[in-house]
C-alpha positions, 0 to 999 in steps of 0.5 A: 443931726441927732445927739451923738457922741463926740467920736460918732460926730467926728466920723460923721463930719469926716465922712461928709468932708471926704464925700464932698471932696470926692464929688468936687474932684469928680466934677473938677476932673470930669474930662480927664475921668471920662477920657480914661473911662473911654480908653478903658471902654474901647480896650474892653468893648472889643470882647462884647457883642456889637449890639452892646457897643452901639453909639449914642445920638451925637446930640446927647453925647459924643462918648459911648453910652456905657462910659457916660452911664457909669460916670453918671451912676457913680456921681449920682450914687455919691450924691445920694450917699452925701445926702443920706449923711446930711439928712438924717431921717429916712422920711427926708431921704425917701423924699430925695430918692423920689425927687431923683427918680422923678427927674431921671424918669423925666429924662427917660420920657424926654429921650423916648419922645425925642426918638419917636418924634422926628426932628425933635432936637429940642427934646434931646437938648432939654433932656441933656440939660436935665441930665447935666443938672442931675449930675452936678452939685446943684441937687444937693444944694437944693434938696438938702435945705428943701427937705429940712424946710418941708420935713422939719424935725418933730417938736419935743414932746411936752409932758402933760399932767 
């Protein structure tokens, strides 16, 4: 964390604590939140065309894709916001964004391959496990120390005479 004034540092710490608490609550009450999102989805999906309300493969999820997609997007956005507060430099944050993009791309490739290949239930399960890893606090615990190790802060410039 760069040198900041006391009010800015307190605001930074409060932001970290609020985001961490909100992520904890999202994880702890995941079933309740997904249940409520499912109720809202079923209430308002009657107004949408049937092409948008199709169901997913039961090997991936038993809930509608928009419900799970919204929850996943919310969780990932909060994780990225928390990581942005944790890692101060934009170079570190770009590394984190690239890591998330690669992992989400791998999920997409696995899902497409599982759809194209018949009897590829293992690919569905592998993509599901990767999605479960992404939508957890584990990427925060792995990526924050990793970027500090991989991109250390620059050494202070020494004056040469």
